[in-house]
SEMI-464881 format. One line per 8 residues: number of its first residue (from 1); their letters; for each residue z, x, y of N, C-alpha, C. Coordinates in nm, 2 decimals, m for minus. Last residue first. Layout:
NUM	A	Z/X/Y/Z/X/Y/Z/X/Y | ...
//
This chain:
106	XXXXXXXX	m1.08/2.97/m1.15/m0.96/2.82/m1.16/m0.84/2.92/m1.17 | m1.19/3.14/m1.02/m1.20/3.03/m0.91/m1.04/2.90/m0.96 | m1.16/3.35/m1.22/m1.08/3.38/m1.04/m1.08/3.23/m0.98 | m1.28/3.21/m1.35/m1.18/3.30/m1.41/m1.15/3.30/m1.26 | m1.52/3.13/m1.34/m1.47/3.03/m1.34/m1.31/3.09/m1.34 | m1.69/3.41/m1.32/m1.62/3.36/m1.18/m1.52/3.19/m1.21 | m1.70/3.48/m1.56/m1.58/3.57/m1.42/m1.58/3.49/m1.34 | m1.85/3.28/m1.65/m1.71/3.29/m1.70/m1.63/3.33/m1.63
98	XXXXXXXX	m2.09/3.34/m1.51/m2.03/3.22/m1.48/m1.89/3.21/m1.52 | m2.13/3.64/m1.60/m2.12/3.60/m1.45/m2.04/3.48/m1.47 | m2.22/3.55/m1.90/m2.10/3.67/m1.86/m2.06/3.56/m1.71 | m2.34/3.25/m1.95/m2.35/3.34/m1.90/m2.26/3.43/m1.84 | m2.34/2.98/m2.09/m2.32/3.10/m2.17/m2.33/3.22/m2.08 | m2.52/2.87/m1.93/m2.40/2.80/m1.98/m2.30/2.93/m2.01 | m2.79/2.97/m1.98/m2.74/2.99/m1.83/m2.55/2.93/m1.85 | m2.84/2.87/m2.21/m2.85/3.02/m2.20/m2.75/3.04/m2.08
90	XXXXXXXX	m2.85/2.57/m2.15/m2.77/2.65/m2.26/m2.73/2.78/m2.23 | m3.04/2.63/m1.98/m2.93/2.51/m1.92/m2.81/2.57/m2.06 | m3.25/2.68/m2.13/m3.21/2.75/m2.06/m3.10/2.72/m2.04 | m3.22/2.63/m2.55/m3.28/2.58/m2.41/m3.21/2.70/m2.31 | m3.24/2.86/m2.84/m3.16/2.76/m2.73/m3.29/2.74/m2.59 | m3.26/3.08/m2.99/m3.31/2.92/m3.01/m3.27/2.83/m2.92 | m3.21/3.29/m2.93/m3.08/3.27/m3.00/m3.13/3.12/m3.04 | m3.46/3.42/m2.86/m3.33/3.53/m2.93/m3.22/3.46/m3.02
82	XXXXXXXX	m3.51/3.31/m2.63/m3.62/3.29/m2.80/m3.52/3.37/m2.91 | m3.32/3.29/m2.46/m3.34/3.18/m2.54/m3.40/3.18/m2.61 | m3.34/3.57/m2.36/m3.24/3.51/m2.42/m3.24/3.36/m2.53 | m3.58/3.57/m2.30/m3.56/3.64/m2.43/m3.42/3.61/m2.48 | m3.59/3.45/m2.07/m3.72/3.36/m2.19/m3.66/3.46/m2.34 | m3.41/3.57/m1.98/m3.39/3.46/m1.95/m3.47/3.40/m2.12 | m3.40/3.88/m2.07/m3.45/3.81/m1.95/m3.39/3.71/m1.98 | m3.16/4.13/m2.12/m3.24/4.06/m2.16/m3.24/3.96/m2.05
74	XXXXXXXX	m2.94/4.29/m2.11/m3.01/4.29/m1.99/m3.14/4.26/m2.04 | m2.68/4.30/m2.21/m2.75/4.37/m2.23/m2.88/4.38/m2.17 | m2.57/4.09/m2.09/m2.49/4.20/m2.06/m2.61/4.29/m2.12 | m2.71/3.88/m2.23/m2.71/3.86/m2.10/m2.66/4.02/m2.07 | m2.62/3.90/m2.51/m2.76/3.90/m2.48/m2.76/3.98/m2.33 | m2.34/3.89/m2.48/m2.39/3.96/m2.49/m2.52/4.01/m2.47 | m2.36/3.59/m2.45/m2.27/3.66/m2.35/m2.32/3.81/m2.37 | m2.47/3.50/m2.73/m2.54/3.45/m2.58/m2.54/3.56/m2.47
66	XXXXXXXX	m2.24/3.57/m2.84/m2.37/3.64/m2.87/m2.51/3.61/m2.78 | m2.08/3.37/m2.76/m2.03/3.51/m2.74/m2.15/3.59/m2.76 | m2.21/3.14/m2.84/m2.18/3.17/m2.68/m2.12/3.31/m2.74 | m2.38/3.04/m3.07/m2.29/3.13/m3.01/m2.27/3.23/m2.94 | m2.39/2.70/m3.19/m2.42/2.81/m3.08/m2.30/2.92/m3.05 | m2.55/2.52/m3.41/m2.44/2.64/m3.41/m2.45/2.69/m3.29 | m2.69/2.20/m3.36/m2.68/2.31/m3.41/m2.58/2.43/m3.36 | m2.61/1.88/m3.45/m2.55/2.00/m3.42/m2.58/2.10/m3.41
58	XXXXXXXX	m2.82/1.70/m3.71/m2.69/1.79/m3.68/m2.68/1.89/m3.56 | m2.99/1.42/m3.60/m2.98/1.58/m3.64/m2.83/1.63/m3.62 | m2.95/1.13/m3.81/m2.90/1.21/m3.63/m2.91/1.36/m3.70 | m3.15/0.85/m3.86/m3.14/0.97/m3.87/m3.08/1.02/m3.74 | m3.14/0.55/m3.95/m3.14/0.65/m3.85/m3.13/0.74/m3.91 | m3.36/0.27/m4.16/m3.22/0.42/m4.16/m3.24/0.48/m4.02 | m3.43/m0.03/m4.13/m3.49/0.11/m4.15/m3.36/0.20/m4.10 | m3.35/m0.26/m4.03/m3.30/m0.21/m4.23/m3.37/m0.08/m4.22
50	XXXXXXXX	m3.44/m0.35/m3.83/m3.48/m0.45/m3.96/m3.44/m0.33/m4.06 | m3.47/m0.26/m3.55/m3.51/m0.16/m3.64/m3.48/m0.25/m3.83 | m3.53/m0.51/m3.40/m3.57/m0.44/m3.39/m3.61/m0.30/m3.51 | m3.26/m0.63/m3.51/m3.36/m0.72/m3.58/m3.49/m0.63/m3.57 | m3.08/m0.46/m3.34/m3.08/m0.48/m3.54/m3.23/m0.55/m3.59 | m3.14/m0.48/m3.11/m3.19/m0.37/m3.15/m3.17/m0.39/m3.34 | m3.08/m0.81/m3.14/m3.25/m0.74/m3.11/m3.28/m0.62/m3.13 | m2.82/m0.76/m3.14/m2.85/m0.82/m3.24/m3.07/m0.83/m3.24
42	XXXXXXXX	m2.76/m0.59/m2.94/m2.67/m0.54/m3.04/m2.80/m0.63/m3.18 | m2.77/m0.80/m2.75/m2.87/m0.68/m2.73/m2.79/m0.64/m2.86 | m2.58/m1.00/m2.82/m2.73/m1.06/m2.76/m2.81/m0.90/m2.79 | m2.30/m0.86/m2.72/m2.39/m0.89/m2.86/m2.55/m0.99/m2.93 | m2.38/m0.82/m2.50/m2.36/m0.70/m2.57/m2.41/m0.75/m2.71 | m2.39/m1.06/m2.37/m2.47/m1.03/m2.36/m2.48/m0.92/m2.47 | m2.08/m1.13/m2.48/m2.21/m1.21/m2.54/m2.34/m1.14/m2.49 | m1.98/m0.94/m2.32/m1.97/m0.93/m2.46/m2.06/m0.97/m2.53
34	XXXXXXXX	m2.03/m1.02/m2.07/m2.05/m0.89/m2.07/m2.08/m0.87/m2.28 | m1.86/m1.25/m2.09/m2.00/m1.30/m2.07/m2.10/m1.14/m2.14 | m1.61/m1.17/m2.10/m1.64/m1.27/m2.24/m1.80/m1.25/m2.20 | m1.57/m1.03/m1.85/m1.56/m1.01/m1.96/m1.60/m1.07/m2.12 | m1.80/m1.14/m1.57/m1.66/m1.14/m1.65/m1.69/m1.08/m1.82 | m1.94/m0.90/m1.33/m1.98/m0.94/m1.46/m1.82/m0.97/m1.56 | m1.94/m0.78/m1.13/m1.89/m0.85/m1.12/m1.86/m0.95/m1.26 | m2.04/m0.48/m1.17/m1.88/m0.51/m1.21/m1.84/m0.64/m1.19
26	XXXXXXXX	m2.19/m0.35/m1.36/m2.20/m0.53/m1.30/m2.07/m0.50/m1.33 | m2.16/m0.13/m1.46/m2.29/m0.15/m1.43/m2.24/m0.26/m1.35 | m1.94/m0.15/m1.69/m1.96/m0.05/m1.61/m2.07/m0.08/m1.48 | m2.04/m0.34/m1.81/m1.92/m0.36/m1.73/m1.90/m0.28/m1.64 | m2.26/m0.25/m1.99/m2.26/m0.34/m1.90/m2.16/m0.37/m1.82 | m2.12/m0.03/m2.12/m2.18/0.00/m2.02/m2.22/m0.11/m1.97 | m1.92/m0.21/m2.32/m1.90/m0.10/m2.23/m2.00/m0.02/m2.08 | m2.17/m0.31/m2.43/m2.05/m0.36/m2.39/m2.02/m0.31/m2.31
18	XXXXXXXX	m2.30/m0.12/m2.60/m2.36/m0.17/m2.49/m2.25/m0.28/m2.40 | m2.08/m0.03/m2.75/m2.17/0.06/m2.63/m2.22/m0.01/m2.55 | m2.04/m0.27/m2.89/m1.92/m0.20/m2.83/m2.02/m0.09/m2.70 | m2.27/m0.25/m3.00/m2.20/m0.37/m2.92/m2.11/m0.30/m2.88 | m2.30/m0.02/m3.16/m2.36/m0.03/m3.06/m2.31/m0.19/m2.96 | m2.08/m0.02/m3.36/m2.05/0.06/m3.24/m2.15/0.04/m3.15 | m2.15/m0.26/m3.48/m2.05/m0.27/m3.40/m2.02/m0.15/m3.29 | m2.39/m0.14/m3.59/m2.43/m0.25/m3.51/m2.27/m0.31/m3.40
10	XXXXXXXX	m2.42/0.04/m3.79/m2.40/0.10/m3.63/m2.35/m0.03/m3.56 | m2.50/m0.05/m4.01/m2.39/m0.01/m4.05/m2.29/0.03/m3.91 | m2.78/m0.12/m3.98/m2.67/m0.25/m3.97/m2.54/m0.19/m3.99 | m2.94/0.11/m4.02/m2.90/0.05/m3.89/m2.83/m0.04/m3.83 | m2.79/0.35/m4.18/m2.84/0.22/m4.21/m2.76/0.16/m4.08 | m2.75/0.66/m4.22/m2.67/0.55/m4.21/m2.81/0.44/m4.22 | m2.72/1.03/m4.24/m2.87/0.91/m4.28/m2.74/0.80/m4.31 | m2.68/1.32/m4.01/m2.63/1.21/m4.08/m2.72/1.09/m4.12
2	XX	m2.85/1.62/m4.13/m2.81/1.52/m4.04/m2.73/1.40/m4.12 | m2.70/1.97/m4.18/m2.74/1.83/m4.23/m2.73/1.72/m4.14
//
């Protein structure tokens, strides 16, 4: 299920995110100026969205053990991705050899 919120409900979160990113990227920027810029950017974003509803897709649950089992059965990367409807990166993230390697080094 997707989360559905009004854009103006996210303005504080957006302002905080802008502020944090500005302070990370521009080291010499004083905190009060970063907050002023973040506030201006948040207002621009709010004007742009102007009462629109923002939808967030819910994260698809991933069956890590099922993906690893597909690898163990010898399926190719394409077959693993299609069978579990996942990206290549996700398929490789749950490869059984990767977990074994982490166990040896970790």
